[in-house]
C-alpha positions as CSV (number, residue, x, y, z in Angstrom):
1,M,-31.1,35.3,30.4
2,E,-29.1,38.3,29.1
3,A,-30.1,39.8,25.7
4,R,-27.8,39.0,22.9
5,P,-26.0,42.0,21.3
6,E,-27.5,42.9,17.9
7,N,-24.1,42.8,16.1
8,L,-23.1,39.4,17.6
9,V,-22.4,36.8,15.0
10,M,-23.3,33.4,16.4
11,P,-20.9,30.5,15.6
12,V,-22.5,27.6,13.7
13,R,-21.6,24.0,14.4
14,Y,-19.8,22.3,11.6
15,A,-22.1,19.6,10.3
16,G,-19.7,18.4,7.6
17,K,-20.1,18.4,3.8
18,E,-22.4,15.9,2.1
19,G,-20.5,12.7,1.5
20,E,-17.6,13.8,3.7
21,V,-16.1,11.0,5.9
22,V,-15.2,11.3,9.5
23,R,-11.4,11.2,9.6
24,A,-10.0,8.5,11.7
25,A,-6.4,8.6,13.0
26,V,-3.8,7.5,10.5
27,F,-0.6,5.7,11.4
28,G,2.7,5.6,9.5
29,N,6.4,5.9,10.0
30,D,9.4,8.0,9.0
31,A,12.2,5.3,9.0
32,D,11.9,3.7,12.5
33,V,9.9,6.6,14.1
34,G,6.2,6.1,14.3
35,I,3.8,8.9,13.2
36,R,0.1,9.5,13.9
37,F,-2.1,12.1,12.3
38,F,-5.3,12.6,14.3
39,I,-8.1,15.0,15.2
40,H,-8.1,16.6,18.6
41,P,-11.4,18.2,19.8
42,E,-10.2,21.4,21.5
43,F,-12.6,23.0,24.0
44,R,-13.4,26.7,23.3
45,P,-14.4,28.4,26.6
46,A,-15.4,31.7,25.0
47,K,-17.6,30.2,22.4
48,S,-19.1,27.9,24.9
49,E,-20.1,30.8,27.1
50,I,-21.8,32.5,24.2
51,M,-23.6,29.5,23.0
52,G,-24.6,28.2,26.4
53,Y,-23.2,24.7,25.8
54,D,-19.7,23.2,25.4
55,V,-18.2,24.0,22.0
56,Y,-15.2,22.1,20.6
57,E,-13.1,22.8,17.5
58,D,-11.4,20.0,15.6
59,L,-7.7,20.5,15.3
60,E,-5.3,18.5,13.1
61,M,-2.6,17.1,15.2
62,I,0.6,15.0,14.6
63,E,2.3,12.7,17.1
64,F,5.8,11.2,16.9
65,Y,6.4,7.9,18.7
66,V,10.0,7.7,19.8
67,D,9.4,5.3,22.7
68,K,6.9,5.0,25.6
69,L,8.4,8.0,27.4
70,N,8.9,10.2,24.3
71,R,5.8,11.1,22.4
72,I,6.0,14.5,20.7
73,T,2.6,15.9,19.9
74,T,2.0,19.2,18.1
75,M,-0.5,20.9,15.7
76,V,0.0,20.0,12.0
77,T,1.9,22.6,10.0
78,N,2.5,23.0,6.3
79,E,5.9,21.5,6.8
80,H,4.3,18.3,8.1
81,R,1.8,18.3,5.3
82,N,4.5,18.5,2.7
83,K,7.0,16.2,4.4
84,Y,4.5,13.4,5.0
85,A,2.2,14.3,2.1
86,E,1.2,10.7,1.2
87,L,0.2,9.9,4.8
88,Y,-1.4,13.2,5.4
89,N,-3.5,12.9,2.2
90,R,-4.8,9.5,3.4
91,F,-5.7,11.1,6.6
92,K,-7.4,14.1,4.9
93,Q,-9.4,11.8,2.6
94,G,-10.4,9.4,5.4
95,L,-8.6,6.5,3.7
96,G,-7.1,5.1,6.9
97,S,-3.6,3.8,7.4
98,S,-1.8,2.3,4.4
99,G,0.5,0.1,6.6
100,T,-0.2,-2.7,9.0
101,M,-0.6,-2.0,12.7
102,I,1.4,-4.0,15.2
103,Q,-1.7,-4.4,17.3
104,G,-3.5,-6.4,14.6
105,W,-0.5,-8.4,13.3
106,N,-0.7,-12.1,13.9
107,Q,3.0,-12.9,13.5
108,I,3.9,-11.9,17.1
109,T,2.6,-12.7,20.5
110,P,0.7,-10.2,22.7
111,S,3.7,-9.8,25.0
112,E,5.9,-9.0,22.1
113,R,3.4,-6.5,20.8
114,H,3.3,-4.7,24.1
115,M,7.1,-4.6,24.3
116,L,7.3,-3.1,20.8
117,E,4.6,-0.5,21.4
118,A,6.3,0.5,24.6
119,Q,9.4,1.3,22.4
120,G,7.3,3.4,20.1
121,I,7.0,0.8,17.3
122,I,3.4,0.8,16.2
123,T,3.5,-0.4,12.6
124,V,5.0,-3.4,10.9
125,E,6.6,-1.2,8.3
126,Q,8.3,0.8,11.1
127,L,9.6,-2.5,12.7
128,A,11.0,-3.5,9.3
129,E,13.1,-0.4,9.1
130,V,14.6,-0.6,12.6
131,Q,18.3,0.1,12.3
132,D,20.9,-2.4,13.6
133,S,22.4,0.3,15.8
134,R,19.1,0.5,17.7
135,L,18.6,-3.2,18.3
136,A,20.8,-3.3,21.4
137,A,18.4,-0.9,23.2
138,L,15.3,-2.9,22.1
139,P,13.8,-6.1,23.8
140,F,15.4,-9.4,23.1
141,G,14.0,-11.0,20.0
142,T,13.4,-7.8,18.1
143,A,15.9,-8.8,15.4
144,A,13.8,-12.0,14.6
145,M,10.6,-9.9,14.6
146,R,12.2,-7.4,12.3
147,E,12.9,-10.2,9.8
148,K,9.3,-11.3,9.9
149,A,8.3,-7.7,9.3
150,K,10.6,-7.4,6.3
151,R,9.0,-10.5,4.8
152,H,5.6,-9.1,5.4
153,V,6.4,-5.8,3.8
154,A,8.0,-7.6,0.8
155,A,4.9,-9.8,0.4
156,Q,2.6,-6.8,0.6
157,S,4.6,-5.0,-2.0
158,G,4.3,-7.9,-4.4
159,K,0.6,-8.0,-3.8
160,L,0.2,-4.3,-4.6
161,D,2.3,-4.7,-7.8
162,A,0.1,-7.6,-8.8
163,E,-3.0,-5.5,-8.3
164,K,-1.5,-2.5,-10.1
165,Y,-0.4,-4.5,-13.2
166,G,-3.0,-7.2,-13.0
167,D,-4.9,-6.2,-16.1
168,T,-1.7,-6.0,-18.2
169,I,-0.5,-9.4,-16.9
170,L,-3.9,-10.9,-17.7
171,A,-3.9,-9.5,-21.2
172,L,-0.4,-10.9,-21.9
173,Q,-1.4,-14.3,-20.6
174,R,-4.5,-14.4,-22.9
175,K,-2.3,-13.3,-25.8
176,L,0.2,-16.1,-25.1
177,A,-2.6,-18.7,-24.7
178,A,-4.0,-17.7,-28.1
179,M,-0.6,-18.0,-29.8
180,E,-0.1,-21.4,-28.3
181,E,-3.5,-22.6,-29.5
182,R,-2.8,-21.4,-33.1
183,E,0.6,-23.2,-33.0
184,A,-1.0,-26.4,-31.7
185,A,-3.6,-26.2,-34.4
186,R,-1.0,-25.7,-37.1
187,L,1.0,-28.7,-36.0
188,A,-2.1,-30.9,-35.8
189,A,-3.3,-30.0,-39.3
190,P,-2.6,-32.7,-42.0
191,T,0.2,-31.9,-44.4
192,K,-1.0,-30.9,-47.9
193,K,0.4,-32.8,-50.9
194,A,1.7,-30.8,-53.7
195,K,-0.5,-30.6,-56.8
196,G,0.5,-31.6,-60.3
197,R,2.8,-34.4,-61.7
198,P,5.6,-35.5,-59.5
199,K,9.0,-34.1,-60.2
200,K,11.7,-36.4,-61.7
201,T,15.2,-36.7,-60.6
202,K,18.3,-37.7,-62.6
203,E,20.7,-40.4,-61.5
204,I,24.1,-41.0,-63.2
205,L,24.6,-44.7,-63.7
206,E,28.0,-46.5,-63.6
207,D,28.2,-46.6,-67.4
208,G,27.7,-42.9,-67.6
209,T,24.1,-43.0,-68.8
210,E,21.3,-41.0,-67.0
211,S,18.4,-42.7,-65.3
212,I,15.3,-40.5,-64.7
213,E,12.9,-41.6,-62.0
214,P,9.8,-40.0,-60.7
215,N,9.8,-38.8,-57.0
């Protein structure tokens, strides 16, 4: 084995920071175009030769799903990071996809799923945003599936709103319940009689005299 040059700095394998998660691929969409952020392990021949074993480097990649014949894959740039900031941040933090994958959606059949994926539709949110002008080029029945997707997205949006404002809604409900209890208690309480002698009222008789009677 050849001697190692004295000034050679040996590369160190990245072991990850403590508590750092392994980033899985994240799927999303830009209107009706599917997007995937993922890590590609790129083989490094020069470093492998130095180390004596295969060395790979993790590269951030982005893939655009147009249809089964058109998938554009490139390295992530700052333009991608800024344009798809929300999706990229989920990818960077290892949070996973925020949407619903077509593959795990139980509102369509396996054959429908395969047809949609062949057209580059990989999330329910992407399906919900398919434009009318594109329907003619998609499999028969896509319009009906799109309506299902729209209902799913609307339901998920309502669920997220409920989670976001749940504490506020609960506090208001408790406040309203307390007000109703106080009102019910007030109505159920016996009416208090006025203290002191009863007041007298005057009545004018037919002969013009006054008659005073207690209330």
